[in-house]
C-alpha positions, 0 to 999 in steps of 0.5 A: 469478497468484499467491493475493496479491491485493494483492501482485500489484496493486500489482505490476501498477500498479509495471510500468505505471507504469515502462512509462510509463502514467498508470493501470489496470484491475486483474481481479483485485480484493478488498476489501482491496488497496481498503483499501489503495489507500484509503490510498495515496489519502489520501496522494495517492499514488492519483489515482483508484481505482473498480469498473468493470464490468471490474475495478479502476481505478486512476489514480495520479501522484506514485508513486514505488514501492509493494510488498506486503511479504511476509511480512508481519511481526508488529511491536511498536510500538516495532519500527515504527521500524525496518521504517520505515529498511529499507522507505522510502528517507528519514524524512518520506518514503513510509507503511508501510500496518500491519493492525491489529485497528482496520483498516488505518492508516499507520505514525504514525498507529499509532504516535500510537495505540500499536499494533502490527500486520501490516505490509501494504504501504508508498508513497513 
């Protein structure tokens, strides 16, 4: 277990997905990871997540891949497209989660609002 809760959580979700499971309970979690999963749920990659006494219960359905981006690159608005090409399989497929001064947003929202930030994770 490393110090990066988001990376560990998303790696455990991918390992469960590759093992054929549809849900997992994460013992170590944070509000930041919950916010990343909220964006995944908003875009229908995560079916459900909730905090239980045993940990963070996550259920996923149409998820193909989710990963944390390390190191967390700081990007300007004009450079977001470069990272979309690097991490996502094709245009219009998947999302980058970007931490901005206005909270966590998808890459498309960041482009629309004209704000940059730090790339945290991606889903597709």
